[in-house]
N, C-alpha and C positions, 0 to 999 in steps of 0.2 A: 256266286259267279254266273249262275244259270240265267240271271236276267240282264247280264251284260250284253251290249249290242256291238256289232262289228264297227259301227260308227264310233262308239266310245273307245274301242280298242285302237282304231286308226288315229283318233285324236291323241290318245295316250302315247302311242309310239312317236308321233310327230313332236309332242311336247318333250319327250325323252330325248329325241334326236337334237333338238335346239336348245334344250334346257332353258326354255323361254316361252311363256304362255303367249306373249304378243307375237313373237316370230312364228310360232306354230299357227296361230290364228291367221296371219298373213299368208302363210304357205297354203292353208286349207281354205282360204277366202271365207273366213268366219270372223266374227267379232271376239275380242278377248273375253268378255263375259260369257259368251256361248261356250267357249273352250273351258273356262273355269267351272261352269255348271256341269258340263259333261264329265269332267274329271272328278268333280265331287260325287256325282251319281256313281261312277265307277268305283270310287273309294268306298262308297256305301255298300256296293254289291261285294267288294272284296272284304270289307270289314277292317281294313287297315289303311293308314295313309300311304300314298304312293310317292309323294314328293314332300321334301322339306323346303320351306320358303323362309328366307331371311332377307327381308327387304326386297330387292329386285333379284337376288340370287336364288336359283332354283336348283335342287339336286335330288337325285333319286334316293329314297329310303331303301333299306335292305329288302323290304317287301316289294318296293318298286322295281328293284333290279331283277329279282326272281320273276315278277309278273311280266316284265319286258321280254324276257326270254320266250315265255309261253305266248304272249301277244303276238310276237313276230311269227312264231310258228303257226298260230291260228290263221293270221292274215296271209302267210305265204301258202298255206294249204287252200285257203279260199281262192287266191289268185290262180293257183294250179288248176283248181276245179273250173274256174271261169275260162282259163285258157283251153282246157280240154273240151269244154262245151263248144267254144268258138271253133276249135279245130274240127269237131264233129260236124258243125254246121258249115265248116269251110268259109267262115267270115273273116275278112280282114278289117276288123273294127275293134272298138274298145280302147282301153288306155295302154300305151306303150311307155315305159319308164326307161330312160337311157341315162346311164352314168357317163361322165366324161372328166378327164383331167383338165386342169386349167388351160393348158396350150390349145386344146381342141375347141375352145369357145370362139376362136378366130375363124373357123370354117364350118364346124358341125351344125350350128343353127341354120346356115344357108343350105347345107346339104340336106338337113331335115325338111326344109321348106320345099325343096325339090322333090323329096320323097312324099311329102303330104299332098302335093299336087296329083300324084298318081294314086294315093290311097287316102281319099278324103274322109273316110269313116274313122280314121285312126286319130285319137287324142293323145298328144305327145307331152310327156313331162321330162324335163331335163334336171339332172342332179349333178352338181359340180363338187369335186373333191380331189385331193392328191392321191397318189397311187395307193397308199396304205388305206386311206378312207374308202376308196372304191373296192378294194379287197374285202373290207368288212361289209360293204353293201351287197357285193356279189354273194358272200358267204351267208348273209341273212336273207337272201332272196328278195331284197328290196328294190333291185333293178332287174330288168329283163335282159339287158346286155350292157356292156361298157365299151367305150372307146378310149384307148390308152396306148402308151408307148411300149415300155418293157412288159411282156406278158408275165403273169404270175406263175411261179413254180410252187407257191405255197398251196394252191388249190387245185382240184381236179377240174380243169377248164378246157374249153375249146377256144383257141386264140388263133385267129387268122389274119395274116398281114394283108393290108389292102393299099398302102401307099408309102412312099418315102417320107421320113420325118427328120429333116436336117436341123442341126443345132449349130450355132455360131457365137463367136465372141464379139461383143460390142463395146464401144467407147464413146466418150463425148467427143464432139467435133474437133476439138483442139488438143487432143491427146498426143504426146510425143511418139507413141509407137506407130501412129499413122504415117509418120515419115519414113518408116521401114516398110519396104514393099511386102515382104512375107516374113514377119517376125517369127523366130523360133519359139517353141513352147517355153524355153527357159527365160525368154525376155518378159514373160508375164509375172515372174516371181516378185519383183520389187513393188508391184502396184496393188492397192487394196481392191477387193472384190465384193460386189453386192450379189448375194446368192439366194437361191430358194431354200426353203426349210428342209430339214432332214425328213425323209419319207417321200419326197417328190422324186420322180424319175429323172428330171433334169438335174437335180443335185447329185444323184447317184452317178449319172453319166459324167458330170464334171469331176467328180472325185475319182472315177476310173481313169479319165484322162490325165489328171495330175499324178496319180500313182504310176501310171505307165511311163511317164516322163520324169519321174523322181522329183516332182514339184511339191513344195509346201506353200500352198496359196495363203495370202494374207486375207482372211475373211473379216471385212469391216462391218458387214451388216447382213442380217438374214431377214428376208421379206417373203410374204406368203403368196405373191402372185407376180405374173409377168409385168402387169401394168405398173406396179409399184417399183420393180427393178428398172424398167425403162426410164421412169421419171427420175430415179436416183442417179442412173448413169448420165442422162442428159443434164442433170444438175451439176455433174462433175465429181460426184462422191466416190466413183470407183468404176472398175470394169464390170461387165456382166457377161453371162452365158445363158442364152435363151434359145427357144425354138424359132427357126426362121419364120414359121407361120405366125408368130406374134409381132412381126416387124414390118409388115408390108407397108403401112402408112408412114411409119417414121423413116424408112429407107427411101420411099418415093419422094418424100417431101424434104429430105436432107436434114432431118431432125437428130439423127443418130448415125453413127458410123460403124460399119462392120470391119473388124480386124481380120485380115486375111492370114491368120496364124497357120504355120505349116501343119499339115495333117488334119485341117478342117476344110469343110464343114464335117462334123461327126454325124453320119447318117444312120439313123435306125429306122424302124418301121412303125407306122400306125397299125394297131390291131383292133379287131372287133371281137369281143370276148363275152362268153356266157359260160355258166357252170354246166358240167356234163350231167349233173343231177336234175337240171331244170328242163322240163319239156316246154319248148318254145311255142308260143301262140302263133297263129297265122300271121298276125301283125309283126311279131318279133321276127319270124322267118323272113317276112317280106323286107323288113329293114336290113337284115343280115345280107340277103341277096343283093339288095340295092347298093349297100356300101361296098361289098365285094366287086360288083360289076361296074360301078360308076365313081367310086371314091378316088381312085388314082388319076383318072382323067380330069375330074373336078379340081383336084389340088394342083395338078400340073397347069391347068389353064389359069388358075388364080395366082400361083407363085412361081411358075417356071422361069419367068423373065427376070426374077430378082438376082439370080447368080447361076452360073453353070455348075450343076451339081455332079461331082464325081464321088461316089460313096467312099469314105475313108473311115478309119478307126474302127 
């Protein structure tokens, strides 16, 4: 292992994350043959195969699973050293890796663009996942900070709210519930629902709402992102429950209808989160301050006109 390079470890971690040589190559801006060559060299240094390849399927060997733990530790330690050096130099430069849940994709890139206008030396990388996936990334020190809804209690983190995060029920334009001004929660029971996968914050919030009102929802379909849910709802396959921040274009153009269910919108908060064990780089600290100072006004300007929000639930 003495001759293994940091570059090889980074490539190894990326292949392990995607379980795909081609997707890792795309993420790293390399060619698949270059990734394959680096992995073979690393396997030569280790003396054991790190991946099993069966056709297009790739999986970690037992040795690979062990090495992944140590590779992540090595890269996390190197990142901490780089951040400390930057802090000592008081530089707001280098790479900033931000994790986000799927609903944040509708505003966070634009917010980051505004941030980058003020901090041009910072190279930003975005990583998307559901809540459980972000927790793993935070725990493995693979992201500097994360933007998410429900803050984690499973990790020792600093979670700071910066803006309201409303969730609403949506329906196709011809749905019979739209003829009722403010349908009660019980009115939802007979209709099929298109929902997010387990592990997402949106799914957890929907289940809490159903439990609070004694509802047994008819789950017709589980889909992994808001875009797929919106398309399924517009096609008439069922009702949906999504972040208001995912609905701006569809509501403005009359493509989907919001159900004004009693007790909604359910308003939680957006949080910027980092682990307490992590010493933030100057770039990460600058991002944190930027989000806390400007995030609420930014979201209010973009989404405030969609509906009057009175926090409930």
